[in-house]
N, CA and C atoms as a LAMMPS dump frame, in Angstrom:
ITEM: TIMESTEP
0
ITEM: NUMBER OF ATOMS
585
ITEM: BOX BOUNDS ff ff ff
-5.0000000000000000e+02 5.0000000000000000e+02
-5.0000000000000000e+02 5.0000000000000000e+02
-5.0000000000000000e+02 5.0000000000000000e+02
ITEM: ATOMS id mol type element x y z
1 1 1 N 0.853 -4.804 -3.843
2 1 2 C 1.407 -3.607 -3.217
3 1 3 C 1.731 -3.86 -1.748
4 2 1 N 0.893 -4.615 -1.092
5 2 2 C 1.114 -4.897 0.328
6 2 3 C 2.414 -5.657 0.539
7 3 1 N 2.693 -6.624 -0.326
8 3 2 C 3.921 -7.408 -0.178
9 3 3 C 5.154 -6.533 -0.363
10 4 1 N 5.06 -5.574 -1.256
11 4 2 C 6.19 -4.678 -1.51
12 4 3 C 6.533 -3.906 -0.252
13 5 1 N 5.538 -3.309 0.338
14 5 2 C 5.791 -2.462 1.507
15 5 3 C 6.187 -3.281 2.726
16 6 1 N 5.604 -4.474 2.89
17 6 2 C 5.977 -5.325 4.022
18 6 3 C 7.404 -5.846 3.882
19 7 1 N 7.785 -6.193 2.668
20 7 2 C 9.096 -6.784 2.445
21 7 3 C 10.216 -5.753 2.483
22 8 1 N 9.98 -4.596 1.888
23 8 2 C 11.082 -3.662 1.674
24 8 3 C 11.044 -2.394 2.517
25 9 1 N 9.96 -2.15 3.259
26 9 2 C 9.877 -0.93 4.05
27 9 3 C 11.01 -0.765 5.045
28 10 1 N 11.221 -1.756 5.905
29 10 2 C 12.266 -1.667 6.922
30 10 3 C 13.657 -1.721 6.287
31 11 1 N 13.802 -2.53 5.252
32 11 2 C 15.074 -2.63 4.528
33 11 3 C 15.451 -1.272 3.937
34 12 1 N 14.453 -0.586 3.377
35 12 2 C 14.66 0.739 2.807
36 12 3 C 15.113 1.733 3.874
37 13 1 N 14.41 1.775 4.998
38 13 2 C 14.787 2.709 6.062
39 13 3 C 16.166 2.384 6.624
40 14 1 N 16.461 1.096 6.755
41 14 2 C 17.769 0.676 7.262
42 14 3 C 18.906 1.018 6.318
43 15 1 N 18.603 1.143 5.018
44 15 2 C 19.655 1.443 4.039
45 15 3 C 20.264 2.824 4.248
46 16 1 N 19.539 3.715 4.935
47 16 2 C 20.069 5.052 5.19
48 16 3 C 21.192 5.036 6.226
49 17 1 N 21.346 3.933 6.944
50 17 2 C 22.393 3.839 7.967
51 17 3 C 23.782 3.948 7.365
52 18 1 N 23.928 3.573 6.098
53 18 2 C 25.241 3.644 5.448
54 18 3 C 25.601 5.063 5.016
55 19 1 N 24.648 5.985 5.107
56 19 2 C 24.887 7.383 4.752
57 19 3 C 25.153 8.164 6.039
58 20 1 N 26.37 8.726 6.2
59 20 2 C 26.698 9.435 7.448
60 20 3 C 25.716 10.56 7.802
61 21 1 N 25.098 11.151 6.786
62 21 2 C 24.139 12.235 7.014
63 21 3 C 22.909 11.761 7.791
64 22 1 N 22.534 10.481 7.587
65 22 2 C 21.309 9.962 8.192
66 22 3 C 21.538 8.872 9.223
67 23 1 N 22.771 8.415 9.386
68 23 2 C 23.055 7.243 10.227
69 23 3 C 22.516 7.357 11.645
70 24 1 N 22.54 8.543 12.201
71 24 2 C 22.085 8.729 13.581
72 24 3 C 20.673 9.317 13.674
73 25 1 N 19.972 9.361 12.572
74 25 2 C 18.638 9.971 12.549
75 25 3 C 17.603 9.07 13.214
76 26 1 N 16.505 9.688 13.626
77 26 2 C 15.411 8.956 14.262
78 26 3 C 14.88 7.861 13.338
79 27 1 N 14.687 8.187 12.066
80 27 2 C 14.114 7.247 11.108
81 27 3 C 14.939 5.992 10.919
82 28 1 N 16.246 6.104 11.089
83 28 2 C 17.133 4.939 10.945
84 28 3 C 17.235 4.181 12.261
85 29 1 N 17.476 4.911 13.337
86 29 2 C 17.661 4.26 14.638
87 29 3 C 16.37 3.641 15.17
88 30 1 N 15.235 4.217 14.781
89 30 2 C 13.946 3.737 15.293
90 30 3 C 12.983 3.454 14.134
91 31 1 N 13.481 2.761 13.133
92 31 2 C 12.658 2.49 11.941
93 31 3 C 11.406 1.686 12.28
94 32 1 N 11.495 0.808 13.267
95 32 2 C 10.337 -0.003 13.638
96 32 3 C 9.237 0.883 14.235
97 33 1 N 9.633 1.868 15.015
98 33 2 C 8.647 2.808 15.566
99 33 3 C 7.993 3.587 14.427
100 34 1 N 8.828 4.03 13.489
101 34 2 C 8.307 4.758 12.334
102 34 3 C 7.31 3.894 11.559
103 35 1 N 7.672 2.649 11.314
104 35 2 C 6.785 1.737 10.59
105 35 3 C 5.517 1.418 11.382
106 36 1 N 5.591 1.478 12.703
107 36 2 C 4.402 1.166 13.508
108 36 3 C 3.312 2.223 13.35
109 37 1 N 3.678 3.406 12.86
110 37 2 C 2.665 4.421 12.564
111 37 3 C 1.685 3.871 11.536
112 38 1 N 2.182 3.024 10.636
113 38 2 C 1.32 2.4 9.617
114 38 3 C 0.219 1.574 10.272
115 39 1 N 0.582 0.801 11.285
116 39 2 C -0.416 -0.028 11.958
117 39 3 C -1.423 0.824 12.734
118 40 1 N -0.946 1.912 13.339
119 40 2 C -1.865 2.816 14.037
120 40 3 C -2.828 3.458 13.038
121 41 1 N -2.298 3.808 11.892
122 41 2 C -3.119 4.404 10.843
123 41 3 C -4.184 3.422 10.358
124 42 1 N -3.795 2.152 10.221
125 42 2 C -4.758 1.111 9.837
126 42 3 C -5.954 1.096 10.784
127 43 1 N -5.659 1.132 12.069
128 43 2 C -6.712 1.087 13.087
129 43 3 C -7.677 2.259 12.927
130 44 1 N -7.144 3.439 12.677
131 44 2 C -7.994 4.622 12.536
132 44 3 C -8.812 4.592 11.246
133 45 1 N -8.201 4.158 10.15
134 45 2 C -8.921 4.164 8.877
135 45 3 C -10.004 3.089 8.814
136 46 1 N -9.859 2.016 9.585
137 46 2 C -10.93 1.018 9.648
138 46 3 C -12.22 1.682 10.122
139 47 1 N -12.088 2.597 11.069
140 47 2 C -13.26 3.289 11.603
141 47 3 C -13.916 4.208 10.574
142 48 1 N -13.138 4.651 9.584
143 48 2 C -13.662 5.576 8.57
144 48 3 C -14.352 4.861 7.409
145 49 1 N -14.162 3.562 7.288
146 49 2 C -14.695 2.822 6.14
147 49 3 C -16.215 2.967 5.984
148 50 1 N -17.02 2.777 7.029
149 50 2 C -18.474 2.903 6.829
150 50 3 C -18.886 4.268 6.258
151 51 1 N -18.272 5.337 6.765
152 51 2 C -18.578 6.68 6.259
153 51 3 C -18.245 6.792 4.769
154 52 1 N -17.045 6.371 4.396
155 52 2 C -16.62 6.493 3.005
156 52 3 C -17.46 5.628 2.077
157 53 1 N -17.769 4.413 2.49
158 53 2 C -18.595 3.543 1.653
159 53 3 C -20 4.126 1.476
160 54 1 N -20.567 4.654 2.54
161 54 2 C -21.916 5.217 2.479
162 54 3 C -21.963 6.428 1.542
163 55 1 N -20.959 7.276 1.619
164 55 2 C -20.991 8.534 0.872
165 55 3 C -20.388 8.458 -0.53
166 56 1 N -19.447 7.554 -0.735
167 56 2 C -18.749 7.528 -2.022
168 56 3 C -18.939 6.239 -2.805
169 57 1 N -19.282 5.161 -2.141
170 57 2 C -19.464 3.889 -2.831
171 57 3 C -18.164 3.136 -2.996
172 58 1 N -18.297 1.862 -3.342
173 58 2 C -17.139 0.968 -3.385
174 58 3 C -16.118 1.369 -4.444
175 59 1 N -16.569 1.797 -5.605
176 59 2 C -15.608 2.132 -6.662
177 59 3 C -14.708 3.29 -6.234
178 60 1 N -15.315 4.351 -5.674
179 60 2 C -14.522 5.508 -5.251
180 60 3 C -13.587 5.122 -4.103
181 61 1 N -14.072 4.305 -3.177
182 61 2 C -13.25 3.898 -2.038
183 61 3 C -12.064 3.063 -2.512
184 62 1 N -12.296 2.151 -3.443
185 62 2 C -11.206 1.344 -3.987
186 62 3 C -10.21 2.223 -4.743
187 63 1 N -10.704 3.209 -5.476
188 63 2 C -9.809 4.124 -6.188
189 63 3 C -8.99 4.967 -5.207
190 64 1 N -9.627 5.408 -4.132
191 64 2 C -8.889 6.135 -3.094
192 64 3 C -7.75 5.266 -2.576
193 65 1 N -8.05 3.98 -2.36
194 65 2 C -7.033 3.045 -1.894
195 65 3 C -5.879 2.935 -2.878
196 66 1 N -6.215 2.759 -4.139
197 66 2 C -5.166 2.574 -5.146
198 66 3 C -4.297 3.818 -5.303
199 67 1 N -4.906 4.981 -5.246
200 67 2 C -4.119 6.206 -5.351
201 67 3 C -3.378 6.501 -4.05
202 68 1 N -3.874 5.969 -2.942
203 68 2 C -3.121 6.067 -1.689
204 68 3 C -1.828 5.262 -1.794
205 69 1 N -1.875 4.119 -2.5
206 69 2 C -0.642 3.357 -2.729
207 69 3 C 0.339 4.166 -3.57
208 70 1 N -0.177 4.909 -4.552
209 70 2 C 0.687 5.763 -5.369
210 70 3 C 1.408 6.759 -4.462
211 71 1 N 0.652 7.395 -3.562
212 71 2 C 1.262 8.352 -2.636
213 71 3 C 2.225 7.671 -1.676
214 72 1 N 1.831 6.513 -1.185
215 72 2 C 2.704 5.77 -0.251
216 72 3 C 4.072 5.556 -0.878
217 73 1 N 4.084 5.001 -2.076
218 73 2 C 5.352 4.702 -2.737
219 73 3 C 6.078 5.973 -3.176
220 74 1 N 5.326 6.952 -3.669
221 74 2 C 5.942 8.212 -4.086
222 74 3 C 6.609 8.935 -2.926
223 75 1 N 5.937 8.955 -1.78
224 75 2 C 6.519 9.591 -0.592
225 75 3 C 7.759 8.836 -0.119
226 76 1 N 7.742 7.517 -0.215
227 76 2 C 8.944 6.738 0.086
228 76 3 C 10.065 7.117 -0.877
229 77 1 N 9.713 7.293 -2.154
230 77 2 C 10.715 7.596 -3.169
231 77 3 C 11.437 8.91 -2.926
232 78 1 N 10.715 9.905 -2.428
233 78 2 C 11.315 11.221 -2.238
234 78 3 C 11.688 11.526 -0.794
235 79 1 N 11.221 10.69 0.145
236 79 2 C 11.497 10.939 1.557
237 79 3 C 12.863 10.444 1.99
238 80 1 N 13.301 10.944 3.127
239 80 2 C 14.532 10.48 3.77
240 80 3 C 14.413 10.76 5.264
241 81 1 N 15.265 10.157 6.081
242 81 2 C 15.13 10.338 7.534
243 81 3 C 15.577 11.706 8.042
244 82 1 N 16.077 12.58 7.156
245 82 2 C 16.498 13.919 7.553
246 82 3 C 15.378 14.912 7.334
247 83 1 N 15.603 15.84 6.393
248 83 2 C 14.583 16.852 6.088
249 83 3 C 13.338 16.247 5.459
250 84 1 N 13.461 15.06 4.901
251 84 2 C 12.324 14.395 4.273
252 84 3 C 11.575 13.456 5.201
253 85 1 N 11.838 13.558 6.503
254 85 2 C 11.168 12.678 7.47
255 85 3 C 9.656 12.846 7.415
256 86 1 N 9.195 14.062 7.196
257 86 2 C 7.753 14.306 7.14
258 86 3 C 7.106 13.485 6.02
259 87 1 N 7.843 13.281 4.919
260 87 2 C 7.296 12.467 3.822
261 87 3 C 7.172 11.011 4.235
262 88 1 N 8.151 10.533 4.98
263 88 2 C 8.085 9.149 5.455
264 88 3 C 6.932 8.98 6.442
265 89 1 N 6.754 9.945 7.337
266 89 2 C 5.653 9.865 8.308
267 89 3 C 4.31 9.928 7.583
268 90 1 N 4.187 10.84 6.621
269 90 2 C 2.949 10.93 5.847
270 90 3 C 2.69 9.634 5.088
271 91 1 N 3.742 9.02 4.587
272 91 2 C 3.61 7.737 3.896
273 91 3 C 3.058 6.662 4.828
274 92 1 N 3.504 6.687 6.088
275 92 2 C 3.012 5.717 7.066
276 92 3 C 1.525 5.945 7.349
277 93 1 N 1.113 7.196 7.391
278 93 2 C -0.298 7.516 7.647
279 93 3 C -1.162 7.095 6.466
280 94 1 N -0.684 7.38 5.267
281 94 2 C -1.417 7.029 4.043
282 94 3 C -1.581 5.514 3.908
283 95 1 N -0.634 4.778 4.456
284 95 2 C -0.691 3.317 4.372
285 95 3 C -2 2.758 4.923
286 96 1 N -2.485 3.309 6.032
287 96 2 C -3.727 2.816 6.63
288 96 3 C -4.883 2.9 5.657
289 97 1 N -4.967 4.01 4.942
290 97 2 C -6.012 4.187 3.936
291 97 3 C -5.8 3.215 2.774
292 98 1 N -4.558 3.094 2.326
293 98 2 C -4.257 2.216 1.193
294 98 3 C -4.635 0.768 1.507
295 99 1 N -4.271 0.309 2.677
296 99 2 C -4.527 -1.084 3.052
297 99 3 C -6 -1.335 3.354
298 100 1 N -6.562 -0.557 4.272
299 100 2 C -7.934 -0.799 4.729
300 100 3 C -8.967 -0.594 3.635
301 101 1 N -8.805 0.477 2.878
302 101 2 C -9.822 0.792 1.882
303 101 3 C -9.856 -0.244 0.77
304 102 1 N -8.771 -0.984 0.583
305 102 2 C -8.797 -2.058 -0.41
306 102 3 C -9.238 -3.372 0.23
307 103 1 N -8.487 -3.835 1.206
308 103 2 C -8.761 -5.164 1.774
309 103 3 C -10.101 -5.245 2.505
310 104 1 N -10.344 -4.32 3.4
311 104 2 C -11.563 -4.39 4.203
312 104 3 C -12.785 -4.031 3.365
313 105 1 N -12.687 -2.94 2.609
314 105 2 C -13.826 -2.534 1.772
315 105 3 C -14.125 -3.574 0.706
316 106 1 N -13.072 -4.146 0.12
317 106 2 C -13.275 -5.188 -0.884
318 106 3 C -13.994 -6.393 -0.309
319 107 1 N -13.599 -6.783 0.886
320 107 2 C -14.247 -7.904 1.558
321 107 3 C -15.709 -7.59 1.884
322 108 1 N -15.974 -6.364 2.333
323 108 2 C -17.354 -5.959 2.621
324 108 3 C -18.209 -5.938 1.352
325 109 1 N -17.608 -5.501 0.258
326 109 2 C -18.315 -5.461 -1.016
327 109 3 C -18.708 -6.88 -1.461
328 110 1 N -17.751 -7.797 -1.354
329 110 2 C -18.029 -9.193 -1.708
330 110 3 C -19.152 -9.732 -0.826
331 111 1 N -19.101 -9.396 0.446
332 111 2 C -20.126 -9.839 1.401
333 111 3 C -21.514 -9.35 1.003
334 112 1 N -21.605 -8.095 0.586
335 112 2 C -22.906 -7.504 0.259
336 112 3 C -23.421 -7.9 -1.117
337 113 1 N -22.538 -8.143 -2.05
338 113 2 C -22.95 -8.335 -3.436
339 113 3 C -23.153 -9.792 -3.849
340 114 1 N -22.801 -10.718 -2.993
341 114 2 C -22.955 -12.126 -3.362
342 114 3 C -24.115 -12.748 -2.595
343 115 1 N -24.731 -13.727 -3.219
344 115 2 C -25.823 -14.422 -2.538
345 115 3 C -25.238 -15.327 -1.456
346 116 1 N -26.045 -15.644 -0.485
347 116 2 C -25.564 -16.434 0.653
348 116 3 C -25.056 -17.81 0.23
349 117 1 N -25.552 -18.319 -0.901
350 117 2 C -25.133 -19.663 -1.334
351 117 3 C -23.682 -19.704 -1.811
352 118 1 N -23.138 -18.581 -2.274
353 118 2 C -21.751 -18.574 -2.751
354 118 3 C -20.864 -17.601 -1.986
355 119 1 N -21.384 -17.008 -0.929
356 119 2 C -20.648 -15.969 -0.204
357 119 3 C -19.304 -16.47 0.327
358 120 1 N -19.279 -17.61 0.94
359 120 2 C -18.025 -18.137 1.495
360 120 3 C -17.004 -18.385 0.39
361 121 1 N -17.465 -18.927 -0.73
362 121 2 C -16.554 -19.165 -1.864
363 121 3 C -16.038 -17.847 -2.429
364 122 1 N -16.924 -16.853 -2.527
365 122 2 C -16.522 -15.546 -3.054
366 122 3 C -15.499 -14.886 -2.138
367 123 1 N -15.716 -14.975 -0.823
368 123 2 C -14.743 -14.409 0.121
369 123 3 C -13.412 -15.154 0.021
370 124 1 N -13.486 -16.476 -0.137
371 124 2 C -12.269 -17.27 -0.291
372 124 3 C -11.502 -16.877 -1.546
373 125 1 N -12.23 -16.649 -2.639
374 125 2 C -11.594 -16.236 -3.891
375 125 3 C -10.946 -14.858 -3.733
376 126 1 N -11.662 -13.917 -3.108
377 126 2 C -11.109 -12.584 -2.882
378 126 3 C -9.829 -12.676 -2.052
379 127 1 N -9.873 -13.46 -0.986
380 127 2 C -8.707 -13.606 -0.117
381 127 3 C -7.551 -14.263 -0.871
382 128 1 N -7.857 -15.301 -1.652
383 128 2 C -6.815 -15.997 -2.394
384 128 3 C -6.153 -15.084 -3.435
385 129 1 N -6.975 -14.271 -4.118
386 129 2 C -6.429 -13.393 -5.149
387 129 3 C -5.593 -12.26 -4.553
388 130 1 N -5.969 -11.76 -3.382
389 130 2 C -5.223 -10.65 -2.795
390 130 3 C -4.052 -11.122 -1.933
391 131 1 N -4.299 -12.084 -1.069
392 131 2 C -3.26 -12.515 -0.129
393 131 3 C -2.592 -13.835 -0.496
394 132 1 N -3.079 -14.484 -1.524
395 132 2 C -2.473 -15.734 -1.978
396 132 3 C -1.722 -15.505 -3.27
397 133 1 N -2.444 -15.631 -4.38
398 133 2 C -1.84 -15.465 -5.696
399 133 3 C -1.252 -14.063 -5.868
400 134 1 N -1.996 -13.052 -5.433
401 134 2 C -1.502 -11.671 -5.528
402 134 3 C -0.22 -11.472 -4.742
403 135 1 N -0.149 -12.073 -3.562
404 135 2 C 1.048 -11.95 -2.732
405 135 3 C 2.244 -12.643 -3.38
406 136 1 N 2.014 -13.804 -3.974
407 136 2 C 3.108 -14.532 -4.622
408 136 3 C 3.631 -13.746 -5.823
409 137 1 N 2.713 -13.314 -6.68
410 137 2 C 3.118 -12.552 -7.861
411 137 3 C 3.778 -11.236 -7.437
412 138 1 N 3.158 -10.567 -6.46
413 138 2 C 3.722 -9.31 -5.966
414 138 3 C 5.113 -9.482 -5.38
415 139 1 N 5.31 -10.561 -4.649
416 139 2 C 6.617 -10.828 -4.047
417 139 3 C 7.693 -11.048 -5.093
418 140 1 N 7.403 -11.902 -6.078
419 140 2 C 8.39 -12.179 -7.13
420 140 3 C 8.637 -10.963 -8.016
421 141 1 N 7.565 -10.279 -8.412
422 141 2 C 7.71 -9.124 -9.3
423 141 3 C 8.456 -7.984 -8.605
424 142 1 N 8.118 -7.722 -7.355
425 142 2 C 8.816 -6.643 -6.65
426 142 3 C 10.275 -7.003 -6.415
427 143 1 N 10.544 -8.278 -6.145
428 143 2 C 11.931 -8.727 -5.993
429 143 3 C 12.729 -8.514 -7.266
430 144 1 N 12.095 -8.781 -8.427
431 144 2 C 12.773 -8.573 -9.717
432 144 3 C 13.075 -7.092 -9.928
433 145 1 N 12.139 -6.223 -9.561
434 145 2 C 12.363 -4.774 -9.709
435 145 3 C 13.498 -4.325 -8.791
436 146 1 N 13.466 -4.753 -7.544
437 146 2 C 14.515 -4.365 -6.593
438 146 3 C 15.876 -4.867 -7.076
439 147 1 N 15.941 -6.105 -7.541
440 147 2 C 17.213 -6.641 -8.046
441 147 3 C 17.707 -5.882 -9.27
442 148 1 N 16.774 -5.468 -10.134
443 148 2 C 17.165 -4.729 -11.349
444 148 3 C 17.798 -3.386 -11.011
445 149 1 N 17.437 -2.826 -9.855
446 149 2 C 17.985 -1.529 -9.455
447 149 3 C 18.958 -1.657 -8.284
448 150 1 N 19.559 -2.838 -8.167
449 150 2 C 20.571 -3.085 -7.14
450 150 3 C 21.906 -3.358 -7.815
451 151 1 N 22.974 -2.884 -7.182
452 151 2 C 24.321 -3.096 -7.706
453 151 3 C 25.023 -4.093 -6.793
454 152 1 N 25.52 -5.173 -7.41
455 152 2 C 26.228 -6.212 -6.664
456 152 3 C 27.66 -6.309 -7.176
457 153 1 N 28.6 -6.54 -6.264
458 153 2 C 29.983 -6.808 -6.631
459 153 3 C 30.4 -8.073 -5.906
460 154 1 N 30.844 -9.057 -6.676
461 154 2 C 31.237 -10.362 -6.123
462 154 3 C 30.129 -10.962 -5.26
463 155 1 N 28.894 -10.814 -5.717
464 155 2 C 27.749 -11.37 -5.012
465 155 3 C 27.338 -10.601 -3.768
466 156 1 N 27.983 -9.464 -3.529
467 156 2 C 27.69 -8.669 -2.335
468 156 3 C 26.988 -7.379 -2.751
469 157 1 N 25.916 -7.032 -2.033
470 157 2 C 25.164 -5.824 -2.344
471 157 3 C 26.015 -4.583 -2.083
472 158 1 N 26.079 -3.711 -3.096
473 158 2 C 26.828 -2.46 -2.971
474 158 3 C 25.868 -1.297 -2.746
475 159 1 N 24.817 -1.223 -3.558
476 159 2 C 23.853 -0.122 -3.421
477 159 3 C 22.536 -0.471 -4.096
478 160 1 N 21.516 0.31 -3.742
479 160 2 C 20.195 0.182 -4.376
480 160 3 C 19.703 1.578 -4.72
481 161 1 N 19.046 1.687 -5.857
482 161 2 C 18.452 2.954 -6.284
483 161 3 C 17.015 3.012 -5.768
484 162 1 N 16.879 3.312 -4.471
485 162 2 C 15.57 3.243 -3.839
486 162 3 C 14.567 4.217 -4.445
487 163 1 N 15.007 5.402 -4.834
488 163 2 C 14.064 6.36 -5.422
489 163 3 C 13.433 5.777 -6.673
490 164 1 N 14.258 5.217 -7.562
491 164 2 C 13.735 4.605 -8.785
492 164 3 C 12.813 3.433 -8.48
493 165 1 N 13.207 2.627 -7.51
494 165 2 C 12.4 1.458 -7.133
495 165 3 C 11.012 1.902 -6.67
496 166 1 N 10.953 2.86 -5.734
497 166 2 C 9.656 3.293 -5.206
498 166 3 C 8.818 3.987 -6.271
499 167 1 N 9.465 4.723 -7.173
500 167 2 C 8.697 5.405 -8.224
501 167 3 C 8.138 4.405 -9.242
502 168 1 N 8.845 3.312 -9.483
503 168 2 C 8.3 2.251 -10.348
504 168 3 C 7.069 1.639 -9.689
505 169 1 N 7.142 1.397 -8.381
506 169 2 C 5.993 0.849 -7.673
507 169 3 C 4.828 1.841 -7.67
508 170 1 N 5.141 3.142 -7.546
509 170 2 C 4.094 4.162 -7.595
510 170 3 C 3.435 4.18 -8.976
511 171 1 N 4.245 4.066 -10.024
512 171 2 C 3.708 4.049 -11.393
513 171 3 C 2.831 2.815 -11.606
514 172 1 N 3.261 1.681 -11.055
515 172 2 C 2.484 0.443 -11.138
516 172 3 C 1.109 0.628 -10.493
517 173 1 N 1.089 1.206 -9.291
518 173 2 C -0.183 1.433 -8.594
519 173 3 C -1.058 2.418 -9.368
520 174 1 N -0.444 3.412 -9.985
521 174 2 C -1.189 4.391 -10.777
522 174 3 C -1.847 3.733 -11.983
523 175 1 N -1.108 2.89 -12.687
524 175 2 C -1.652 2.187 -13.858
525 175 3 C -2.806 1.278 -13.439
526 176 1 N -2.633 0.546 -12.341
527 176 2 C -3.699 -0.334 -11.848
528 176 3 C -4.932 0.494 -11.479
529 177 1 N -4.73 1.637 -10.832
530 177 2 C -5.842 2.509 -10.463
531 177 3 C -6.605 3.015 -11.676
532 178 1 N -5.874 3.417 -12.714
533 178 2 C -6.52 3.902 -13.941
534 178 3 C -7.285 2.771 -14.627
535 179 1 N -6.668 1.596 -14.706
536 179 2 C -7.349 0.443 -15.312
537 179 3 C -8.618 0.085 -14.532
538 180 1 N -8.517 0.102 -13.204
539 180 2 C -9.679 -0.202 -12.367
540 180 3 C -10.798 0.809 -12.626
541 181 1 N -10.453 2.097 -12.718
542 181 2 C -11.448 3.144 -12.96
543 181 3 C -12.167 2.919 -14.289
544 182 1 N -11.445 2.421 -15.279
545 182 2 C -12.032 2.205 -16.606
546 182 3 C -12.828 0.906 -16.697
547 183 1 N -12.389 -0.123 -15.989
548 183 2 C -12.96 -1.46 -16.165
549 183 3 C -14.087 -1.772 -15.17
550 184 1 N -13.939 -1.346 -13.921
551 184 2 C -14.915 -1.711 -12.884
552 184 3 C -16.173 -0.861 -13.032
553 185 1 N -17.288 -1.514 -13.285
554 185 2 C -18.564 -0.817 -13.471
555 185 3 C -19.464 -1.108 -12.279
556 186 1 N -19.761 -0.061 -11.541
557 186 2 C -20.665 -0.214 -10.399
558 186 3 C -21.25 1.146 -10.086
559 187 1 N -22.559 1.229 -10.05
560 187 2 C -23.24 2.495 -9.775
561 187 3 C -23.606 2.545 -8.308
562 188 1 N -23.036 3.514 -7.603
563 188 2 C -23.31 3.665 -6.168
564 188 3 C -24.665 4.336 -5.961
565 189 1 N -25.506 3.711 -5.174
566 189 2 C -26.78 4.295 -4.779
567 189 3 C -26.619 4.835 -3.368
568 190 1 N -26.55 6.129 -3.255
569 190 2 C -26.363 6.734 -1.93
570 190 3 C -27.58 6.49 -1.067
571 191 1 N -27.315 6.046 0.17
572 191 2 C -28.411 5.747 1.086
573 191 3 C -29.16 7.027 1.436
574 192 1 N -30.489 6.958 1.413
575 192 2 C -31.28 8.142 1.788
576 192 3 C -31.328 8.268 3.302
577 193 1 N -31.316 9.495 3.756
578 193 2 C -31.384 9.767 5.188
579 193 3 C -32.833 9.715 5.644
580 194 1 N -33.149 8.827 6.571
581 194 2 C -34.526 8.765 7.104
582 194 3 C -34.501 9.237 8.551
583 195 1 N -35.498 10.031 8.896
584 195 2 C -35.557 10.562 10.27
585 195 3 C -36.588 9.808 11.071
């Protein structure tokens, strides 16, 4: 999911420049500023991770992350730089939760649940699966989806069905979230408050 948003987020916002209704809009002219809200959101949600992990546990936090990706992509699918700008801004805010609650919480979970003798290997495996193999598969698969919903004439891009593309990505994140909820077994023991 991360590769999808990194690769196509700015391209998607820039595509509105060809539409006279949105060509001069803030979201098109300042797409990088709009996208930077995502990074600000990341910073804020990192601070919320300890609270969420303590109160909800890793499974709920990971599910929140996965469903945040559903919202991220869904809001992209229905948003635009005009009247739908609020959806794009909300999508940027949701991104921080989607990214941090998966990557950071997942790394913390691996840290806590593995013995010290294999901790470095476990962290390496987690990183490789998310940012290595996952990134490669995500990059190729998302490229295939984008190409399937792109119209080319004489090798030149004519148009892209961005709404369909983002909704496919949202459906993908939803399916992964449901599968994770069914397959991942972990009982959260809420920490007792001691005075």
